[in-house]
VMD Tcl script that builds the backbone (N, CA, C; Angstrom):
set m [mol new atoms 495]
animate dup $m
set s [atomselect $m all]
$s set {name element resname resid chain x y z} {
  {N N UNK 1 A 0.810 -1.182 0.000}
  {CA C UNK 1 A 0.000 0.000 0.000}
  {C C UNK 1 A 0.860 1.255 0.000}
  {N N UNK 2 A 2.005 1.208 0.632}
  {CA C UNK 2 A 2.889 2.369 0.671}
  {C C UNK 2 A 3.241 2.839 -0.727}
  {N N UNK 3 A 3.488 1.907 -1.642}
  {CA C UNK 3 A 3.814 2.275 -3.023}
  {C C UNK 3 A 2.631 2.946 -3.699}
  {N N UNK 4 A 1.426 2.464 -3.425}
  {CA C UNK 4 A 0.236 3.066 -4.038}
  {C C UNK 4 A 0.036 4.498 -3.562}
  {N N UNK 5 A 0.279 4.748 -2.278}
  {CA C UNK 5 A 0.121 6.088 -1.728}
  {C C UNK 5 A 1.222 7.003 -2.227}
  {N N UNK 6 A 2.398 6.464 -2.451}
  {CA C UNK 6 A 3.538 7.278 -2.868}
  {C C UNK 6 A 3.404 7.794 -4.299}
  {N N UNK 7 A 2.573 7.132 -5.118}
  {CA C UNK 7 A 2.375 7.603 -6.494}
  {C C UNK 7 A 1.828 9.021 -6.480}
  {N N UNK 8 A 2.465 9.901 -7.192}
  {CA C UNK 8 A 1.990 11.284 -7.262}
  {C C UNK 8 A 0.924 11.391 -8.337}
  {N N UNK 9 A -0.256 11.892 -7.993}
  {CA C UNK 9 A -1.277 12.089 -9.019}
  {C C UNK 9 A -0.785 13.086 -10.057}
  {N N UNK 10 A -1.207 12.914 -11.284}
  {CA C UNK 10 A -0.783 13.802 -12.362}
  {C C UNK 10 A -1.706 14.999 -12.439}
  {N N UNK 11 A -1.123 16.170 -12.207}
  {CA C UNK 11 A -1.868 17.411 -12.283}
  {C C UNK 11 A -1.275 18.277 -13.376}
  {N N UNK 12 A -1.919 19.388 -13.609}
  {CA C UNK 12 A -1.395 20.336 -14.581}
  {C C UNK 12 A -1.956 20.156 -15.973}
  {N N UNK 13 A -2.702 19.083 -16.209}
  {CA C UNK 13 A -3.332 18.903 -17.509}
  {C C UNK 13 A -4.514 19.860 -17.601}
  {N N UNK 14 A -4.749 20.453 -18.763}
  {CA C UNK 14 A -5.848 21.402 -18.911}
  {C C UNK 14 A -7.181 20.785 -18.498}
  {N N UNK 15 A -7.946 21.533 -17.709}
  {CA C UNK 15 A -9.270 21.099 -17.297}
  {C C UNK 15 A -9.296 20.077 -16.183}
  {N N UNK 16 A -8.148 19.662 -15.696}
  {CA C UNK 16 A -8.095 18.644 -14.650}
  {C C UNK 16 A -8.079 19.318 -13.280}
  {N N UNK 17 A -9.061 19.000 -12.459}
  {CA C UNK 17 A -9.156 19.584 -11.130}
  {C C UNK 17 A -8.536 18.660 -10.094}
  {N N UNK 18 A -7.961 19.268 -9.080}
  {CA C UNK 18 A -7.376 18.524 -7.971}
  {C C UNK 18 A -8.391 18.478 -6.837}
  {N N UNK 19 A -8.748 17.268 -6.419}
  {CA C UNK 19 A -9.737 17.067 -5.368}
  {C C UNK 19 A -9.079 16.393 -4.174}
  {N N UNK 20 A -9.340 16.915 -3.007}
  {CA C UNK 20 A -8.789 16.372 -1.759}
  {C C UNK 20 A -9.949 15.781 -0.978}
  {N N UNK 21 A -9.938 14.463 -0.783}
  {CA C UNK 21 A -10.993 13.801 -0.031}
  {C C UNK 21 A -10.528 13.530 1.385}
  {N N UNK 22 A -11.349 13.896 2.355}
  {CA C UNK 22 A -11.078 13.642 3.776}
  {C C UNK 22 A -12.066 12.602 4.293}
  {N N UNK 23 A -11.542 11.617 4.988}
  {CA C UNK 23 A -12.367 10.617 5.658}
  {C C UNK 23 A -11.574 10.058 6.819}
  {N N UNK 24 A -12.268 9.526 7.779}
  {CA C UNK 24 A -11.626 9.014 8.986}
  {C C UNK 24 A -10.701 7.827 8.675}
  {N N UNK 25 A -9.528 7.854 9.272}
  {CA C UNK 25 A -8.608 6.716 9.187}
  {C C UNK 25 A -8.388 6.198 10.604}
  {N N UNK 26 A -7.600 6.885 11.386}
  {CA C UNK 26 A -7.321 6.425 12.748}
  {C C UNK 26 A -8.514 6.625 13.679}
  {N N UNK 27 A -9.466 7.439 13.274}
  {CA C UNK 27 A -10.670 7.660 14.069}
  {C C UNK 27 A -11.705 6.555 13.901}
  {N N UNK 28 A -11.475 5.641 12.974}
  {CA C UNK 28 A -12.402 4.531 12.729}
  {C C UNK 28 A -12.621 4.329 11.241}
  {N N UNK 29 A -12.714 3.065 10.825}
  {CA C UNK 29 A -12.819 2.722 9.406}
  {C C UNK 29 A -14.187 2.153 9.025}
  {N N UNK 30 A -15.192 2.380 9.848}
  {CA C UNK 30 A -16.525 1.829 9.580}
  {C C UNK 30 A -17.097 2.277 8.244}
  {N N UNK 31 A -16.703 3.460 7.757}
  {CA C UNK 31 A -17.261 4.000 6.523}
  {C C UNK 31 A -16.367 3.791 5.299}
  {N N UNK 32 A -15.405 2.893 5.386}
  {CA C UNK 32 A -14.458 2.693 4.295}
  {C C UNK 32 A -15.149 2.373 2.964}
  {N N UNK 33 A -16.141 1.514 2.974}
  {CA C UNK 33 A -16.830 1.181 1.722}
  {C C UNK 33 A -17.549 2.403 1.139}
  {N N UNK 34 A -18.106 3.225 1.995}
  {CA C UNK 34 A -18.722 4.469 1.545}
  {C C UNK 34 A -17.650 5.392 0.956}
  {N N UNK 35 A -16.489 5.444 1.583}
  {CA C UNK 35 A -15.388 6.262 1.052}
  {C C UNK 35 A -15.001 5.796 -0.350}
  {N N UNK 36 A -15.017 4.480 -0.573}
  {CA C UNK 36 A -14.711 3.961 -1.907}
  {C C UNK 36 A -15.712 4.480 -2.926}
  {N N UNK 37 A -16.975 4.501 -2.571}
  {CA C UNK 37 A -17.998 5.029 -3.479}
  {C C UNK 37 A -17.779 6.518 -3.750}
  {N N UNK 38 A -17.458 7.257 -2.713}
  {CA C UNK 38 A -17.238 8.692 -2.864}
  {C C UNK 38 A -16.046 8.953 -3.771}
  {N N UNK 39 A -14.926 8.291 -3.496}
  {CA C UNK 39 A -13.720 8.482 -4.309}
  {C C UNK 39 A -13.992 8.097 -5.756}
  {N N UNK 40 A -14.698 7.001 -5.966}
  {CA C UNK 40 A -15.024 6.577 -7.317}
  {C C UNK 40 A -15.819 7.656 -8.052}
  {N N UNK 41 A -16.779 8.258 -7.376}
  {CA C UNK 41 A -17.592 9.298 -8.006}
  {C C UNK 41 A -16.772 10.573 -8.227}
  {N N UNK 42 A -15.918 10.914 -7.274}
  {CA C UNK 42 A -15.106 12.125 -7.399}
  {C C UNK 42 A -14.185 12.070 -8.621}
  {N N UNK 43 A -13.774 10.881 -9.010}
  {CA C UNK 43 A -12.897 10.748 -10.180}
  {C C UNK 43 A -13.541 11.294 -11.454}
  {N N UNK 44 A -14.856 11.401 -11.472}
  {CA C UNK 44 A -15.548 11.988 -12.630}
  {C C UNK 44 A -15.252 13.484 -12.761}
  {N N UNK 45 A -14.855 14.090 -11.643}
  {CA C UNK 45 A -14.713 15.548 -11.611}
  {C C UNK 45 A -13.271 16.019 -11.529}
  {N N UNK 46 A -12.325 15.095 -11.398}
  {CA C UNK 46 A -10.923 15.492 -11.328}
  {C C UNK 46 A -10.057 14.386 -10.766}
  {N N UNK 47 A -8.838 14.753 -10.426}
  {CA C UNK 47 A -7.881 13.823 -9.828}
  {C C UNK 47 A -8.060 13.853 -8.315}
  {N N UNK 48 A -8.287 12.686 -7.720}
  {CA C UNK 48 A -8.443 12.589 -6.272}
  {C C UNK 48 A -7.056 12.378 -5.679}
  {N N UNK 49 A -6.546 13.411 -5.034}
  {CA C UNK 49 A -5.186 13.367 -4.494}
  {C C UNK 49 A -5.051 12.372 -3.349}
  {N N UNK 50 A -6.125 12.146 -2.617}
  {CA C UNK 50 A -6.084 11.333 -1.400}
  {C C UNK 50 A -6.947 10.077 -1.519}
  {N N UNK 51 A -6.923 9.440 -2.672}
  {CA C UNK 51 A -7.775 8.263 -2.854}
  {C C UNK 51 A -7.397 7.121 -1.915}
  {N N UNK 52 A -6.194 7.142 -1.359}
  {CA C UNK 52 A -5.764 6.093 -0.431}
  {C C UNK 52 A -6.653 6.010 0.815}
  {N N UNK 53 A -7.366 7.092 1.138}
  {CA C UNK 53 A -8.260 7.081 2.297}
  {C C UNK 53 A -9.302 5.965 2.157}
  {N N UNK 54 A -9.641 5.601 0.938}
  {CA C UNK 54 A -10.644 4.567 0.690}
  {C C UNK 54 A -10.051 3.168 0.544}
  {N N UNK 55 A -8.747 3.021 0.573}
  {CA C UNK 55 A -8.127 1.712 0.362}
  {C C UNK 55 A -8.520 0.727 1.455}
  {N N UNK 56 A -8.883 -0.484 1.048}
  {CA C UNK 56 A -9.250 -1.541 1.996}
  {C C UNK 56 A -8.076 -1.919 2.892}
  {N N UNK 57 A -6.858 -1.820 2.375}
  {CA C UNK 57 A -5.671 -2.209 3.146}
  {C C UNK 57 A -5.356 -1.248 4.278}
  {N N UNK 58 A -5.930 -0.063 4.235}
  {CA C UNK 58 A -5.648 0.964 5.232}
  {C C UNK 58 A -6.535 0.723 6.444}
  {N N UNK 59 A -5.943 0.306 7.548}
  {CA C UNK 59 A -6.697 0.010 8.765}
  {C C UNK 59 A -6.723 1.195 9.714}
  {N N UNK 60 A -7.248 0.960 10.915}
  {CA C UNK 60 A -7.371 2.029 11.904}
  {C C UNK 60 A -6.033 2.558 12.386}
  {N N UNK 61 A -4.972 1.823 12.175}
  {CA C UNK 61 A -3.650 2.319 12.571}
  {C C UNK 61 A -3.089 3.294 11.535}
  {N N UNK 62 A -3.772 3.405 10.424}
  {CA C UNK 62 A -3.332 4.329 9.394}
  {C C UNK 62 A -2.258 3.731 8.525}
  {N N UNK 63 A -1.535 4.593 7.862}
  {CA C UNK 63 A -0.462 4.141 6.980}
  {C C UNK 63 A 0.708 3.626 7.799}
  {N N UNK 64 A 1.260 2.540 7.343}
  {CA C UNK 64 A 2.474 1.996 7.947}
  {C C UNK 64 A 3.624 2.376 7.031}
  {N N UNK 65 A 4.208 3.524 7.252}
  {CA C UNK 65 A 5.279 3.993 6.399}
  {C C UNK 65 A 6.538 4.217 7.219}
  {N N UNK 66 A 7.655 3.836 6.664}
  {CA C UNK 66 A 8.933 4.011 7.359}
  {C C UNK 66 A 9.231 5.484 7.585}
  {N N UNK 67 A 8.668 6.342 6.754}
  {CA C UNK 67 A 8.925 7.782 6.872}
  {C C UNK 67 A 8.186 8.403 8.057}
  {N N UNK 68 A 7.146 7.752 8.562}
  {CA C UNK 68 A 6.477 8.196 9.769}
  {C C UNK 68 A 5.414 9.267 9.582}
  {N N UNK 69 A 4.878 9.686 10.724}
  {CA C UNK 69 A 3.779 10.638 10.744}
  {C C UNK 69 A 4.157 11.998 10.165}
  {N N UNK 70 A 5.370 12.461 10.371}
  {CA C UNK 70 A 5.790 13.760 9.837}
  {C C UNK 70 A 5.688 13.757 8.310}
  {N N UNK 71 A 6.141 12.674 7.691}
  {CA C UNK 71 A 6.051 12.548 6.236}
  {C C UNK 71 A 4.595 12.626 5.770}
  {N N UNK 72 A 3.714 11.884 6.452}
  {CA C UNK 72 A 2.298 11.869 6.082}
  {C C UNK 72 A 1.720 13.278 6.200}
  {N N UNK 73 A 2.016 13.960 7.285}
  {CA C UNK 73 A 1.513 15.316 7.511}
  {C C UNK 73 A 1.977 16.260 6.408}
  {N N UNK 74 A 3.264 16.261 6.109}
  {CA C UNK 74 A 3.800 17.182 5.094}
  {C C UNK 74 A 3.275 16.852 3.697}
  {N N UNK 75 A 3.197 15.569 3.374}
  {CA C UNK 75 A 2.677 15.155 2.070}
  {C C UNK 75 A 1.218 15.580 1.911}
  {N N UNK 76 A 0.416 15.310 2.938}
  {CA C UNK 76 A -1.005 15.633 2.843}
  {C C UNK 76 A -1.234 17.145 2.800}
  {N N UNK 77 A -0.436 17.910 3.528}
  {CA C UNK 77 A -0.568 19.372 3.448}
  {C C UNK 77 A -0.182 19.885 2.062}
  {N N UNK 78 A 0.807 19.281 1.452}
  {CA C UNK 78 A 1.183 19.679 0.085}
  {C C UNK 78 A 0.025 19.389 -0.869}
  {N N UNK 79 A -0.606 18.227 -0.714}
  {CA C UNK 79 A -1.763 17.904 -1.547}
  {C C UNK 79 A -2.905 18.875 -1.280}
  {N N UNK 80 A -3.121 19.222 -0.016}
  {CA C UNK 80 A -4.185 20.153 0.336}
  {C C UNK 80 A -3.956 21.512 -0.326}
  {N N UNK 81 A -2.720 21.947 -0.368}
  {CA C UNK 81 A -2.399 23.224 -1.024}
  {C C UNK 81 A -2.684 23.168 -2.520}
  {N N UNK 82 A -2.505 22.008 -3.136}
  {CA C UNK 82 A -2.758 21.839 -4.575}
  {C C UNK 82 A -4.243 21.762 -4.910}
  {N N UNK 83 A -5.049 21.423 -3.927}
  {CA C UNK 83 A -6.452 21.097 -4.178}
  {C C UNK 83 A -7.272 22.300 -4.614}
  {N N UNK 84 A -8.180 22.042 -5.560}
  {CA C UNK 84 A -9.177 23.024 -5.962}
  {C C UNK 84 A -10.399 22.931 -5.053}
  {N N UNK 85 A -10.746 21.712 -4.661}
  {CA C UNK 85 A -11.925 21.461 -3.828}
  {C C UNK 85 A -11.565 20.415 -2.783}
  {N N UNK 86 A -12.100 20.593 -1.574}
  {CA C UNK 86 A -11.974 19.616 -0.500}
  {C C UNK 86 A -13.364 19.041 -0.243}
  {N N UNK 87 A -13.455 17.721 -0.279}
  {CA C UNK 87 A -14.699 17.021 0.042}
  {C C UNK 87 A -14.410 16.154 1.256}
  {N N UNK 88 A -15.221 16.317 2.303}
  {CA C UNK 88 A -15.007 15.568 3.541}
  {C C UNK 88 A -16.276 14.838 3.937}
  {N N UNK 89 A -16.157 13.550 4.240}
  {CA C UNK 89 A -17.258 12.804 4.839}
  {C C UNK 89 A -17.011 12.921 6.335}
  {N N UNK 90 A -17.918 13.607 7.049}
  {CA C UNK 90 A -17.662 13.985 8.440}
  {C C UNK 90 A -18.552 13.262 9.452}
  {N N UNK 91 A -19.212 12.192 9.033}
  {CA C UNK 91 A -20.088 11.471 9.955}
  {C C UNK 91 A -19.289 10.767 11.042}
  {N N UNK 92 A -18.207 10.103 10.690}
  {CA C UNK 92 A -17.327 9.440 11.662}
  {C C UNK 92 A -16.389 10.492 12.241}
  {N N UNK 93 A -16.518 10.800 13.537}
  {CA C UNK 93 A -15.644 11.829 14.114}
  {C C UNK 93 A -14.171 11.473 13.927}
  {N N UNK 94 A -13.376 12.480 13.554}
  {CA C UNK 94 A -11.961 12.272 13.289}
  {C C UNK 94 A -11.190 13.557 13.553}
  {N N UNK 95 A -10.192 13.477 14.427}
  {CA C UNK 95 A -9.341 14.643 14.674}
  {C C UNK 95 A -8.618 15.064 13.406}
  {N N UNK 96 A -8.152 14.087 12.631}
  {CA C UNK 96 A -7.425 14.393 11.406}
  {C C UNK 96 A -8.280 15.133 10.391}
  {N N UNK 97 A -9.515 14.706 10.210}
  {CA C UNK 97 A -10.410 15.375 9.265}
  {C C UNK 97 A -10.684 16.799 9.746}
  {N N UNK 98 A -10.915 16.981 11.034}
  {CA C UNK 98 A -11.134 18.325 11.563}
  {C C UNK 98 A -9.933 19.223 11.328}
  {N N UNK 99 A -8.736 18.674 11.525}
  {CA C UNK 99 A -7.504 19.431 11.281}
  {C C UNK 99 A -7.391 19.806 9.803}
  {N N UNK 100 A -7.634 18.844 8.923}
  {CA C UNK 100 A -7.562 19.115 7.483}
  {C C UNK 100 A -8.552 20.208 7.085}
  {N N UNK 101 A -9.753 20.163 7.651}
  {CA C UNK 101 A -10.750 21.173 7.315}
  {C C UNK 101 A -10.325 22.556 7.810}
  {N N UNK 102 A -9.753 22.614 8.995}
  {CA C UNK 102 A -9.255 23.891 9.502}
  {C C UNK 102 A -8.172 24.474 8.608}
  {N N UNK 103 A -7.272 23.608 8.176}
  {CA C UNK 103 A -6.211 24.072 7.267}
  {C C UNK 103 A -6.802 24.487 5.919}
  {N N UNK 104 A -7.798 23.763 5.440}
  {CA C UNK 104 A -8.439 24.105 4.166}
  {C C UNK 104 A -9.115 25.471 4.244}
  {N N UNK 105 A -9.749 25.764 5.370}
  {CA C UNK 105 A -10.357 27.083 5.563}
  {C C UNK 105 A -9.276 28.154 5.517}
  {N N UNK 106 A -8.176 27.917 6.216}
  {CA C UNK 106 A -7.077 28.890 6.243}
  {C C UNK 106 A -6.493 29.116 4.846}
  {N N UNK 107 A -6.555 28.088 3.999}
  {CA C UNK 107 A -6.057 28.197 2.622}
  {C C UNK 107 A -7.135 28.721 1.665}
  {N N UNK 108 A -8.305 29.050 2.194}
  {CA C UNK 108 A -9.422 29.574 1.397}
  {C C UNK 108 A -9.871 28.598 0.308}
  {N N UNK 109 A -9.913 27.327 0.652}
  {CA C UNK 109 A -10.355 26.296 -0.285}
  {C C UNK 109 A -11.871 26.214 -0.336}
  {N N UNK 110 A -12.376 25.741 -1.426}
  {CA C UNK 110 A -13.795 25.430 -1.551}
  {C C UNK 110 A -14.008 24.084 -0.868}
  {N N UNK 111 A -14.980 24.009 0.054}
  {CA C UNK 111 A -15.148 22.833 0.907}
  {C C UNK 111 A -16.597 22.357 0.902}
  {N N UNK 112 A -16.755 21.033 0.741}
  {CA C UNK 112 A -18.049 20.380 0.912}
  {C C UNK 112 A -17.904 19.312 1.984}
  {N N UNK 113 A -18.697 19.429 3.056}
  {CA C UNK 113 A -18.742 18.405 4.097}
  {C C UNK 113 A -20.051 17.647 3.964}
  {N N UNK 114 A -19.958 16.333 4.012}
  {CA C UNK 114 A -21.128 15.461 3.910}
  {C C UNK 114 A -21.360 14.774 5.251}
  {N N UNK 115 A -22.600 14.849 5.741}
  {CA C UNK 115 A -22.942 14.273 7.052}
  {C C UNK 115 A -24.242 13.495 6.958}
  {N N UNK 116 A -24.266 12.325 7.604}
  {CA C UNK 116 A -25.455 11.468 7.628}
  {C C UNK 116 A -26.143 11.563 8.996}
  {N N UNK 117 A -27.196 12.370 9.135}
  {CA C UNK 117 A -27.886 12.503 10.426}
  {C C UNK 117 A -28.447 11.179 10.943}
  {N N UNK 118 A -28.840 10.272 10.027}
  {CA C UNK 118 A -29.423 8.995 10.451}
  {C C UNK 118 A -28.415 8.112 11.180}
  {N N UNK 119 A -27.147 8.518 11.229}
  {CA C UNK 119 A -26.120 7.760 11.948}
  {C C UNK 119 A -26.344 7.798 13.452}
  {N N UNK 120 A -27.156 8.752 13.920}
  {CA C UNK 120 A -27.370 8.915 15.347}
  {C C UNK 120 A -26.357 9.853 15.986}
  {N N UNK 121 A -25.364 10.269 15.220}
  {CA C UNK 121 A -24.357 11.208 15.729}
  {C C UNK 121 A -24.840 12.638 15.527}
  {N N UNK 122 A -24.203 13.543 16.243}
  {CA C UNK 122 A -24.468 14.967 16.075}
  {C C UNK 122 A -23.177 15.592 15.566}
  {N N UNK 123 A -23.270 16.325 14.483}
  {CA C UNK 123 A -22.096 16.943 13.883}
  {C C UNK 123 A -21.568 18.061 14.780}
  {N N UNK 124 A -20.272 18.141 14.898}
  {CA C UNK 124 A -19.627 19.193 15.690}
  {C C UNK 124 A -20.098 20.575 15.251}
  {N N UNK 125 A -20.353 21.433 16.220}
  {CA C UNK 125 A -20.734 22.815 15.923}
  {C C UNK 125 A -19.618 23.547 15.195}
  {N N UNK 126 A -18.384 23.116 15.378}
  {CA C UNK 126 A -17.254 23.759 14.703}
  {C C UNK 126 A -17.266 23.467 13.209}
  {N N UNK 127 A -17.898 22.386 12.800}
  {CA C UNK 127 A -18.035 22.083 11.374}
  {C C UNK 127 A -19.327 22.706 10.843}
  {N N UNK 128 A -20.456 22.364 11.459}
  {CA C UNK 128 A -21.724 22.900 10.968}
  {C C UNK 128 A -21.750 24.423 11.069}
  {N N UNK 129 A -21.172 24.958 12.115}
  {CA C UNK 129 A -21.167 26.403 12.317}
  {C C UNK 129 A -20.254 27.152 11.359}
  {N N UNK 130 A -19.340 26.453 10.717}
  {CA C UNK 130 A -18.427 27.096 9.756}
  {C C UNK 130 A -19.073 27.288 8.393}
  {N N UNK 131 A -20.178 26.600 8.163}
  {CA C UNK 131 A -20.837 26.677 6.851}
  {C C UNK 131 A -21.276 28.104 6.566}
  {N N UNK 132 A -20.903 28.571 5.376}
  {CA C UNK 132 A -21.271 29.931 4.966}
  {C C UNK 132 A -22.160 29.925 3.721}
  {N N UNK 133 A -22.516 28.726 3.241}
  {CA C UNK 133 A -23.370 28.627 2.070}
  {C C UNK 133 A -22.654 28.890 0.763}
  {N N UNK 134 A -21.377 29.141 0.837}
  {CA C UNK 134 A -20.607 29.447 -0.368}
  {C C UNK 134 A -19.328 28.614 -0.398}
  {N N UNK 135 A -18.240 29.119 0.163}
  {CA C UNK 135 A -16.962 28.403 0.129}
  {C C UNK 135 A -16.971 27.174 1.028}
  {N N UNK 136 A -17.710 27.228 2.125}
  {CA C UNK 136 A -17.767 26.116 3.081}
  {C C UNK 136 A -19.226 25.687 3.194}
  {N N UNK 137 A -19.499 24.471 2.699}
  {CA C UNK 137 A -20.867 23.965 2.724}
  {C C UNK 137 A -20.936 22.651 3.489}
  {N N UNK 138 A -22.021 22.473 4.216}
  {CA C UNK 138 A -22.295 21.227 4.929}
  {C C UNK 138 A -23.639 20.720 4.432}
  {N N UNK 139 A -23.626 19.522 3.862}
  {CA C UNK 139 A -24.850 18.929 3.337}
  {C C UNK 139 A -25.164 17.643 4.106}
  {N N UNK 140 A -26.379 17.580 4.618}
  {CA C UNK 140 A -26.875 16.327 5.195}
  {C C UNK 140 A -27.352 15.444 4.044}
  {N N UNK 141 A -27.143 14.141 4.186}
  {CA C UNK 141 A -27.535 13.233 3.104}
  {C C UNK 141 A -27.791 11.845 3.657}
  {N N UNK 142 A -28.380 11.013 2.834}
  {CA C UNK 142 A -28.557 9.599 3.146}
  {C C UNK 142 A -27.590 8.813 2.280}
  {N N UNK 143 A -27.034 7.755 2.840}
  {CA C UNK 143 A -25.956 7.013 2.180}
  {C C UNK 143 A -26.285 6.603 0.751}
  {N N UNK 144 A -27.501 6.159 0.493}
  {CA C UNK 144 A -27.836 5.705 -0.858}
  {C C UNK 144 A -27.847 6.848 -1.869}
  {N N UNK 145 A -27.826 8.088 -1.408}
  {CA C UNK 145 A -27.882 9.242 -2.306}
  {C C UNK 145 A -26.537 9.954 -2.466}
  {N N UNK 146 A -25.458 9.360 -1.988}
  {CA C UNK 146 A -24.180 10.086 -1.982}
  {C C UNK 146 A -23.712 10.461 -3.384}
  {N N UNK 147 A -23.854 9.565 -4.344}
  {CA C UNK 147 A -23.412 9.889 -5.707}
  {C C UNK 147 A -24.220 11.059 -6.282}
  {N N UNK 148 A -25.528 11.043 -6.069}
  {CA C UNK 148 A -26.381 12.130 -6.560}
  {C C UNK 148 A -26.017 13.458 -5.899}
  {N N UNK 149 A -25.666 13.416 -4.622}
  {CA C UNK 149 A -25.272 14.642 -3.912}
  {C C UNK 149 A -23.986 15.215 -4.512}
  {N N UNK 150 A -23.028 14.346 -4.784}
  {CA C UNK 150 A -21.770 14.813 -5.377}
  {C C UNK 150 A -22.000 15.375 -6.775}
  {N N UNK 151 A -22.823 14.700 -7.552}
  {CA C UNK 151 A -23.152 15.208 -8.887}
  {C C UNK 151 A -23.766 16.600 -8.785}
  {N N UNK 152 A -24.719 16.755 -7.884}
  {CA C UNK 152 A -25.399 18.039 -7.717}
  {C C UNK 152 A -24.421 19.136 -7.324}
  {N N UNK 153 A -23.548 18.822 -6.388}
  {CA C UNK 153 A -22.571 19.819 -5.922}
  {C C UNK 153 A -21.647 20.255 -7.064}
  {N N UNK 154 A -21.064 19.291 -7.751}
  {CA C UNK 154 A -20.092 19.639 -8.778}
  {C C UNK 154 A -20.731 20.270 -10.011}
  {N N UNK 155 A -21.949 19.931 -10.297}
  {CA C UNK 155 A -22.633 20.596 -11.418}
  {C C UNK 155 A -22.863 22.068 -11.112}
  {N N UNK 156 A -23.132 22.383 -9.861}
  {CA C UNK 156 A -23.419 23.762 -9.474}
  {C C UNK 156 A -22.181 24.541 -9.050}
  {N N UNK 157 A -21.153 23.879 -8.560}
  {CA C UNK 157 A -20.022 24.561 -7.939}
  {C C UNK 157 A -18.663 24.187 -8.512}
  {N N UNK 158 A -18.634 23.650 -9.686}
  {CA C UNK 158 A -17.361 23.191 -10.239}
  {C C UNK 158 A -16.447 24.380 -10.483}
  {N N UNK 159 A -15.348 24.461 -9.728}
  {CA C UNK 159 A -14.430 25.594 -9.904}
  {C C UNK 159 A -13.495 25.364 -11.076}
  {N N UNK 160 A -12.885 26.417 -11.519}
  {CA C UNK 160 A -11.833 26.298 -12.529}
  {C C UNK 160 A -10.619 25.668 -11.855}
  {N N UNK 161 A -9.876 24.839 -12.566}
  {CA C UNK 161 A -8.699 24.229 -11.943}
  {C C UNK 161 A -7.655 25.277 -11.625}
  {N N UNK 162 A -6.864 24.986 -10.586}
  {CA C UNK 162 A -5.758 25.847 -10.220}
  {C C UNK 162 A -4.711 25.764 -11.318}
  {N N UNK 163 A -4.190 26.894 -11.741}
  {CA C UNK 163 A -3.176 26.900 -12.802}
  {C C UNK 163 A -1.919 26.204 -12.314}
  {N N UNK 164 A -1.344 25.380 -13.160}
  {CA C UNK 164 A -0.114 24.699 -12.792}
  {C C UNK 164 A 1.049 25.675 -12.836}
  {N N UNK 165 A 2.057 25.461 -11.968}
  {CA C UNK 165 A 3.188 26.389 -11.888}
  {C C UNK 165 A 4.028 26.411 -13.140}
}
mol reanalyze $m
mol bondsrecalc $m
mol representation Tube
mol addrep $m
């Protein structure tokens, strides 16, 4: 799996958008199959920089890389800086996802958070309260409708790709 994560997605092609997907890893992997569906759908709209979040091999301990947590942090922040849009599934509470969203806000990224109220959980006020209806959006949804929700979002909010250096 380390080799799969190490592959750098190809950016800079005309019309290709960089998408950063956030989902729980060390906070719990109960939604991994849902993450696979989300990542699969996101590929219709651009390059998913963080598709490894959906990998079946990735357990609750996260990535097992010799380079360690510092490497993961720096790599993921570099991907976050490249991203045109951040999509986060926020139903499973995760410190890492919250951190990524905070950094995305600081970078003025376009953000979509997806939450399933039927999970019985209550979304953090720090996430729901950040929604401004424009750059930061929080959408409640039902699992069977996730693909339709992503289609709706990207049809209405598809940004121009970030120019390559």
